[in-house]
N, CA, C and O atoms as a Maestro MAE file, in Angstrom:
{
 s_m_m2io_version
 :::
 2.0.0
}

f_m_ct {
 s_m_title
 :::
 protein
 m_atom[204] {
  # First column is atom index #
  i_m_mmod_type
  r_m_x_coord
  r_m_y_coord
  r_m_z_coord
  i_m_residue_number
  s_m_chain_name
  s_m_pdb_residue_name
  s_m_pdb_atom_name
  i_m_atomic_number
  :::
  1 25 -22.067 11.892 25.501 1 A "UNK " " N  " 7
  2 3 -21.731 11.047 26.621 1 A "UNK " " CA " 6
  3 2 -21.111 11.889 27.726 1 A "UNK " " C  " 6
  4 15 -20.005 12.405 27.565 1 A "UNK " " O  " 8
  5 25 -21.787 12.029 28.806 2 A "UNK " " N  " 7
  6 3 -21.246 12.895 29.872 2 A "UNK " " CA " 6
  7 2 -20.009 12.325 30.550 2 A "UNK " " C  " 6
  8 15 -19.222 13.077 31.125 2 A "UNK " " O  " 8
  9 25 -19.820 10.989 30.494 3 A "UNK " " N  " 7
  10 3 -18.645 10.420 31.152 3 A "UNK " " CA " 6
  11 2 -17.352 10.809 30.432 3 A "UNK " " C  " 6
  12 15 -16.290 10.862 31.052 3 A "UNK " " O  " 8
  13 25 -17.439 11.082 29.131 4 A "UNK " " N  " 7
  14 3 -16.239 11.385 28.365 4 A "UNK " " CA " 6
  15 2 -16.138 12.872 28.036 4 A "UNK " " C  " 6
  16 15 -15.335 13.257 27.186 4 A "UNK " " O  " 8
  17 25 -16.914 13.690 28.672 5 A "UNK " " N  " 7
  18 3 -16.912 15.119 28.385 5 A "UNK " " CA " 6
  19 2 -15.564 15.785 28.655 5 A "UNK " " C  " 6
  20 15 -15.167 16.640 27.863 5 A "UNK " " O  " 8
  21 25 -14.837 15.450 29.720 6 A "UNK " " N  " 7
  22 3 -13.563 16.140 29.947 6 A "UNK " " CA " 6
  23 2 -12.461 15.719 28.977 6 A "UNK " " C  " 6
  24 15 -11.422 16.376 28.904 6 A "UNK " " O  " 8
  25 25 -12.672 14.637 28.237 7 A "UNK " " N  " 7
  26 3 -11.624 14.156 27.349 7 A "UNK " " CA " 6
  27 2 -11.501 15.076 26.137 7 A "UNK " " C  " 6
  28 15 -12.490 15.616 25.641 7 A "UNK " " O  " 8
  29 25 -10.286 15.237 25.683 8 A "UNK " " N  " 7
  30 3 -10.041 16.079 24.517 8 A "UNK " " CA " 6
  31 2 -10.338 15.263 23.261 8 A "UNK " " C  " 6
  32 15 -9.583 14.349 22.929 8 A "UNK " " O  " 8
  33 25 -11.426 15.579 22.558 9 A "UNK " " N  " 7
  34 3 -11.870 14.790 21.415 9 A "UNK " " CA " 6
  35 2 -10.906 14.900 20.245 9 A "UNK " " C  " 6
  36 15 -10.715 13.934 19.506 9 A "UNK " " O  " 8
  37 25 -10.307 16.050 20.072 10 A "UNK " " N  " 7
  38 3 -9.354 16.214 18.982 10 A "UNK " " CA " 6
  39 2 -8.110 15.350 19.215 10 A "UNK " " C  " 6
  40 15 -7.586 14.754 18.274 10 A "UNK " " O  " 8
  41 25 -7.645 15.281 20.439 11 A "UNK " " N  " 7
  42 3 -6.493 14.434 20.755 11 A "UNK " " CA " 6
  43 2 -6.829 12.950 20.551 11 A "UNK " " C  " 6
  44 15 -5.993 12.182 20.076 11 A "UNK " " O  " 8
  45 25 -8.039 12.557 20.907 12 A "UNK " " N  " 7
  46 3 -8.463 11.183 20.696 12 A "UNK " " CA " 6
  47 2 -8.548 10.858 19.214 12 A "UNK " " C  " 6
  48 15 -8.149 9.774 18.789 12 A "UNK " " O  " 8
  49 25 -9.066 11.792 18.430 13 A "UNK " " N  " 7
  50 3 -9.154 11.612 16.982 13 A "UNK " " CA " 6
  51 2 -7.762 11.478 16.361 13 A "UNK " " C  " 6
  52 15 -7.534 10.595 15.534 13 A "UNK " " O  " 8
  53 25 -6.846 12.338 16.750 14 A "UNK " " N  " 7
  54 3 -5.475 12.292 16.237 14 A "UNK " " CA " 6
  55 2 -4.804 10.980 16.649 14 A "UNK " " C  " 6
  56 15 -4.041 10.400 15.876 14 A "UNK " " O  " 8
  57 25 -5.087 10.516 17.862 15 A "UNK " " N  " 7
  58 3 -4.520 9.248 18.345 15 A "UNK " " CA " 6
  59 2 -4.981 8.083 17.475 15 A "UNK " " C  " 6
  60 15 -4.164 7.258 17.067 15 A "UNK " " O  " 8
  61 25 -6.275 8.006 17.188 16 A "UNK " " N  " 7
  62 3 -6.788 6.913 16.368 16 A "UNK " " CA " 6
  63 2 -6.320 7.004 14.925 16 A "UNK " " C  " 6
  64 15 -6.059 5.979 14.295 16 A "UNK " " O  " 8
  65 25 -6.211 8.203 14.398 17 A "UNK " " N  " 7
  66 3 -5.702 8.367 13.032 17 A "UNK " " CA " 6
  67 2 -4.237 7.941 12.953 17 A "UNK " " C  " 6
  68 15 -3.824 7.319 11.974 17 A "UNK " " O  " 8
  69 25 -3.455 8.271 13.974 18 A "UNK " " N  " 7
  70 3 -2.041 7.868 13.985 18 A "UNK " " CA " 6
  71 2 -1.910 6.354 14.051 18 A "UNK " " C  " 6
  72 15 -1.069 5.777 13.361 18 A "UNK " " O  " 8
  73 25 -2.729 5.702 14.871 19 A "UNK " " N  " 7
  74 3 -2.692 4.237 14.943 19 A "UNK " " CA " 6
  75 2 -3.100 3.643 13.607 19 A "UNK " " C  " 6
  76 15 -2.482 2.686 13.140 19 A "UNK " " O  " 8
  77 25 -4.133 4.196 12.986 20 A "UNK " " N  " 7
  78 3 -4.596 3.716 11.683 20 A "UNK " " CA " 6
  79 2 -3.502 3.828 10.624 20 A "UNK " " C  " 6
  80 15 -3.288 2.899 9.845 20 A "UNK " " O  " 8
  81 25 -2.811 4.965 10.597 21 A "UNK " " N  " 7
  82 3 -1.749 5.160 9.610 21 A "UNK " " CA " 6
  83 2 -0.566 4.226 9.879 21 A "UNK " " C  " 6
  84 15 0.044 3.729 8.933 21 A "UNK " " O  " 8
  85 25 -0.234 3.980 11.129 22 A "UNK " " N  " 7
  86 3 0.866 3.063 11.433 22 A "UNK " " CA " 6
  87 2 0.522 1.631 11.042 22 A "UNK " " C  " 6
  88 15 1.369 0.913 10.512 22 A "UNK " " O  " 8
  89 25 -0.711 1.212 11.299 23 A "UNK " " N  " 7
  90 3 -1.119 -0.137 10.909 23 A "UNK " " CA " 6
  91 2 -1.102 -0.269 9.392 23 A "UNK " " C  " 6
  92 15 -0.663 -1.294 8.869 23 A "UNK " " O  " 8
  93 25 -1.571 0.749 8.678 24 A "UNK " " N  " 7
  94 3 -1.538 0.713 7.218 24 A "UNK " " CA " 6
  95 2 -0.105 0.642 6.692 24 A "UNK " " C  " 6
  96 15 0.162 -0.091 5.739 24 A "UNK " " O  " 8
  97 25 0.808 1.381 7.287 25 A "UNK " " N  " 7
  98 3 2.207 1.346 6.863 25 A "UNK " " CA " 6
  99 2 2.822 -0.026 7.134 25 A "UNK " " C  " 6
  100 15 3.583 -0.537 6.311 25 A "UNK " " O  " 8
  101 25 2.500 -0.622 8.275 26 A "UNK " " N  " 7
  102 3 3.034 -1.958 8.585 26 A "UNK " " CA " 6
  103 2 2.500 -2.995 7.612 26 A "UNK " " C  " 6
  104 15 3.250 -3.866 7.172 26 A "UNK " " O  " 8
  105 25 1.239 -2.921 7.271 27 A "UNK " " N  " 7
  106 3 0.666 -3.877 6.329 27 A "UNK " " CA " 6
  107 2 1.266 -3.669 4.940 27 A "UNK " " C  " 6
  108 15 1.553 -4.634 4.232 27 A "UNK " " O  " 8
  109 25 1.453 -2.401 4.553 28 A "UNK " " N  " 7
  110 3 1.988 -2.108 3.214 28 A "UNK " " CA " 6
  111 2 3.415 -2.618 3.064 28 A "UNK " " C  " 6
  112 15 3.756 -3.203 2.036 28 A "UNK " " O  " 8
  113 25 4.249 -2.405 4.069 29 A "UNK " " N  " 7
  114 3 5.654 -2.767 3.953 29 A "UNK " " CA " 6
  115 2 5.944 -4.205 4.387 29 A "UNK " " C  " 6
  116 15 7.075 -4.663 4.226 29 A "UNK " " O  " 8
  117 25 4.979 -4.922 4.925 30 A "UNK " " N  " 7
  118 3 5.255 -6.279 5.385 30 A "UNK " " CA " 6
  119 2 5.150 -7.304 4.264 30 A "UNK " " C  " 6
  120 15 5.724 -8.388 4.376 30 A "UNK " " O  " 8
  121 25 4.437 -6.995 3.190 31 A "UNK " " N  " 7
  122 3 4.303 -7.933 2.091 31 A "UNK " " CA " 6
  123 2 5.471 -7.782 1.128 31 A "UNK " " C  " 6
  124 15 5.850 -6.669 0.763 31 A "UNK " " O  " 8
  125 25 6.040 -8.919 0.718 32 A "UNK " " N  " 7
  126 3 7.107 -8.920 -0.272 32 A "UNK " " CA " 6
  127 2 6.558 -9.578 -1.535 32 A "UNK " " C  " 6
  128 15 6.387 -10.796 -1.591 32 A "UNK " " O  " 8
  129 25 6.290 -8.773 -2.524 33 A "UNK " " N  " 7
  130 3 5.776 -9.291 -3.773 33 A "UNK " " CA " 6
  131 2 6.942 -9.649 -4.687 33 A "UNK " " C  " 6
  132 15 7.804 -8.812 -4.955 33 A "UNK " " O  " 8
  133 25 6.970 -10.884 -5.161 34 A "UNK " " N  " 7
  134 3 8.030 -11.281 -6.076 34 A "UNK " " CA " 6
  135 2 7.642 -10.835 -7.483 34 A "UNK " " C  " 6
  136 15 6.547 -11.150 -7.947 34 A "UNK " " O  " 8
  137 25 8.516 -10.112 -8.162 35 A "UNK " " N  " 7
  138 3 8.175 -9.647 -9.509 35 A "UNK " " CA " 6
  139 2 8.119 -10.799 -10.490 35 A "UNK " " C  " 6
  140 15 8.875 -11.765 -10.392 35 A "UNK " " O  " 8
  141 25 7.214 -10.676 -11.430 36 A "UNK " " N  " 7
  142 3 7.088 -11.715 -12.447 36 A "UNK " " CA " 6
  143 2 8.263 -11.621 -13.411 36 A "UNK " " C  " 6
  144 15 8.679 -10.517 -13.765 36 A "UNK " " O  " 8
  145 25 8.808 -12.762 -13.845 37 A "UNK " " N  " 7
  146 3 9.905 -12.698 -14.824 37 A "UNK " " CA " 6
  147 2 9.385 -12.171 -16.157 37 A "UNK " " C  " 6
  148 15 8.344 -12.594 -16.659 37 A "UNK " " O  " 8
  149 25 10.140 -11.243 -16.703 38 A "UNK " " N  " 7
  150 3 9.731 -10.630 -17.963 38 A "UNK " " CA " 6
  151 2 10.185 -11.487 -19.130 38 A "UNK " " C  " 6
  152 15 11.313 -11.979 -19.154 38 A "UNK " " O  " 8
  153 25 9.304 -11.659 -20.089 39 A "UNK " " N  " 7
  154 3 9.663 -12.395 -21.292 39 A "UNK " " CA " 6
  155 2 10.135 -11.392 -22.338 39 A "UNK " " C  " 6
  156 15 9.347 -10.605 -22.864 39 A "UNK " " O  " 8
  157 25 11.413 -11.434 -22.627 40 A "UNK " " N  " 7
  158 3 11.971 -10.520 -23.611 40 A "UNK " " CA " 6
  159 2 12.089 -11.146 -24.994 40 A "UNK " " C  " 6
  160 15 12.456 -10.470 -25.955 40 A "UNK " " O  " 8
  161 25 11.785 -12.412 -25.095 41 A "UNK " " N  " 7
  162 3 11.920 -13.085 -26.382 41 A "UNK " " CA " 6
  163 2 10.637 -12.904 -27.184 41 A "UNK " " C  " 6
  164 15 9.556 -13.320 -26.766 41 A "UNK " " O  " 8
  165 25 10.782 -12.283 -28.326 42 A "UNK " " N  " 7
  166 3 9.645 -12.098 -29.214 42 A "UNK " " CA " 6
  167 2 9.564 -13.302 -30.160 42 A "UNK " " C  " 6
  168 15 10.592 -13.836 -30.576 42 A "UNK " " O  " 8
  169 25 8.371 -13.715 -30.491 43 A "UNK " " N  " 7
  170 3 8.274 -14.840 -31.428 43 A "UNK " " CA " 6
  171 2 8.751 -14.421 -32.825 43 A "UNK " " C  " 6
  172 15 8.345 -13.391 -33.362 43 A "UNK " " O  " 8
  173 25 9.608 -15.239 -33.378 44 A "UNK " " N  " 7
  174 3 10.171 -14.940 -34.700 44 A "UNK " " CA " 6
  175 2 9.272 -15.572 -35.748 44 A "UNK " " C  " 6
  176 15 9.045 -16.782 -35.737 44 A "UNK " " O  " 8
  177 25 8.768 -14.757 -36.642 45 A "UNK " " N  " 7
  178 3 7.906 -15.244 -37.708 45 A "UNK " " CA " 6
  179 2 8.731 -15.336 -38.986 45 A "UNK " " C  " 6
  180 15 9.181 -14.324 -39.523 45 A "UNK " " O  " 8
  181 25 8.919 -16.532 -39.452 46 A "UNK " " N  " 7
  182 3 9.665 -16.725 -40.693 46 A "UNK " " CA " 6
  183 2 8.681 -17.108 -41.791 46 A "UNK " " C  " 6
  184 15 7.983 -18.119 -41.708 46 A "UNK " " O  " 8
  185 25 8.650 -16.297 -42.788 47 A "UNK " " N  " 7
  186 3 7.803 -16.572 -43.924 47 A "UNK " " CA " 6
  187 2 8.665 -17.068 -45.080 47 A "UNK " " C  " 6
  188 15 9.659 -16.440 -45.445 47 A "UNK " " O  " 8
  189 25 8.280 -18.165 -45.629 48 A "UNK " " N  " 7
  190 3 8.987 -18.703 -46.778 48 A "UNK " " CA " 6
  191 2 8.116 -18.432 -48.011 48 A "UNK " " C  " 6
  192 15 7.238 -19.217 -48.371 48 A "UNK " " O  " 8
  193 25 8.398 -17.288 -48.638 49 A "UNK " " N  " 7
  194 3 7.587 -16.881 -49.798 49 A "UNK " " CA " 6
  195 2 8.058 -17.610 -51.045 49 A "UNK " " C  " 6
  196 15 9.236 -17.555 -51.396 49 A "UNK " " O  " 8
  197 25 7.160 -18.273 -51.695 50 A "UNK " " N  " 7
  198 3 7.473 -18.978 -52.920 50 A "UNK " " CA " 6
  199 2 6.634 -18.378 -54.044 50 A "UNK " " C  " 6
  200 15 5.474 -18.746 -54.231 50 A "UNK " " O  " 8
  201 25 7.211 -17.483 -54.761 51 A "UNK " " N  " 7
  202 3 6.460 -16.814 -55.837 51 A "UNK " " CA " 6
  203 2 6.588 -17.627 -57.101 51 A "UNK " " C  " 6
  204 15 6.035 -17.251 -58.135 51 A "UNK " " O  " 8
  :::
 }
 m_bond[203] {
  # First column is bond index #
  i_m_from
  i_m_to
  i_m_order
  :::
  1 1 2 1
  2 2 3 1
  3 3 4 2
  4 3 5 1
  5 5 6 1
  6 6 7 1
  7 7 8 2
  8 7 9 1
  9 9 10 1
  10 10 11 1
  11 11 12 2
  12 11 13 1
  13 13 14 1
  14 14 15 1
  15 15 16 2
  16 15 17 1
  17 17 18 1
  18 18 19 1
  19 19 20 2
  20 19 21 1
  21 21 22 1
  22 22 23 1
  23 23 24 2
  24 23 25 1
  25 25 26 1
  26 26 27 1
  27 27 28 2
  28 27 29 1
  29 29 30 1
  30 30 31 1
  31 31 32 2
  32 31 33 1
  33 33 34 1
  34 34 35 1
  35 35 36 2
  36 35 37 1
  37 37 38 1
  38 38 39 1
  39 39 40 2
  40 39 41 1
  41 41 42 1
  42 42 43 1
  43 43 44 2
  44 43 45 1
  45 45 46 1
  46 46 47 1
  47 47 48 2
  48 47 49 1
  49 49 50 1
  50 50 51 1
  51 51 52 2
  52 51 53 1
  53 53 54 1
  54 54 55 1
  55 55 56 2
  56 55 57 1
  57 57 58 1
  58 58 59 1
  59 59 60 2
  60 59 61 1
  61 61 62 1
  62 62 63 1
  63 63 64 2
  64 63 65 1
  65 65 66 1
  66 66 67 1
  67 67 68 2
  68 67 69 1
  69 69 70 1
  70 70 71 1
  71 71 72 2
  72 71 73 1
  73 73 74 1
  74 74 75 1
  75 75 76 2
  76 75 77 1
  77 77 78 1
  78 78 79 1
  79 79 80 2
  80 79 81 1
  81 81 82 1
  82 82 83 1
  83 83 84 2
  84 83 85 1
  85 85 86 1
  86 86 87 1
  87 87 88 2
  88 87 89 1
  89 89 90 1
  90 90 91 1
  91 91 92 2
  92 91 93 1
  93 93 94 1
  94 94 95 1
  95 95 96 2
  96 95 97 1
  97 97 98 1
  98 98 99 1
  99 99 100 2
  100 99 101 1
  101 101 102 1
  102 102 103 1
  103 103 104 2
  104 103 105 1
  105 105 106 1
  106 106 107 1
  107 107 108 2
  108 107 109 1
  109 109 110 1
  110 110 111 1
  111 111 112 2
  112 111 113 1
  113 113 114 1
  114 114 115 1
  115 115 116 2
  116 115 117 1
  117 117 118 1
  118 118 119 1
  119 119 120 2
  120 119 121 1
  121 121 122 1
  122 122 123 1
  123 123 124 2
  124 123 125 1
  125 125 126 1
  126 126 127 1
  127 127 128 2
  128 127 129 1
  129 129 130 1
  130 130 131 1
  131 131 132 2
  132 131 133 1
  133 133 134 1
  134 134 135 1
  135 135 136 2
  136 135 137 1
  137 137 138 1
  138 138 139 1
  139 139 140 2
  140 139 141 1
  141 141 142 1
  142 142 143 1
  143 143 144 2
  144 143 145 1
  145 145 146 1
  146 146 147 1
  147 147 148 2
  148 147 149 1
  149 149 150 1
  150 150 151 1
  151 151 152 2
  152 151 153 1
  153 153 154 1
  154 154 155 1
  155 155 156 2
  156 155 157 1
  157 157 158 1
  158 158 159 1
  159 159 160 2
  160 159 161 1
  161 161 162 1
  162 162 163 1
  163 163 164 2
  164 163 165 1
  165 165 166 1
  166 166 167 1
  167 167 168 2
  168 167 169 1
  169 169 170 1
  170 170 171 1
  171 171 172 2
  172 171 173 1
  173 173 174 1
  174 174 175 1
  175 175 176 2
  176 175 177 1
  177 177 178 1
  178 178 179 1
  179 179 180 2
  180 179 181 1
  181 181 182 1
  182 182 183 1
  183 183 184 2
  184 183 185 1
  185 185 186 1
  186 186 187 1
  187 187 188 2
  188 187 189 1
  189 189 190 1
  190 190 191 1
  191 191 192 2
  192 191 193 1
  193 193 194 1
  194 194 195 1
  195 195 196 2
  196 195 197 1
  197 197 198 1
  198 198 199 1
  199 199 200 2
  200 199 201 1
  201 201 202 1
  202 202 203 1
  203 203 204 2
  :::
 }
}
């Protein structure tokens, strides 16, 4: 494209990559995931052995 020939392509690439990384960081840190409650109670198996 001759209209954009004087533009620095590396600077434009770095600009878009920086915007992409900032948007990704905002999306990553904007969600608050609530942790699932952990079940620490194990089922107790009682065997009544009648020999």
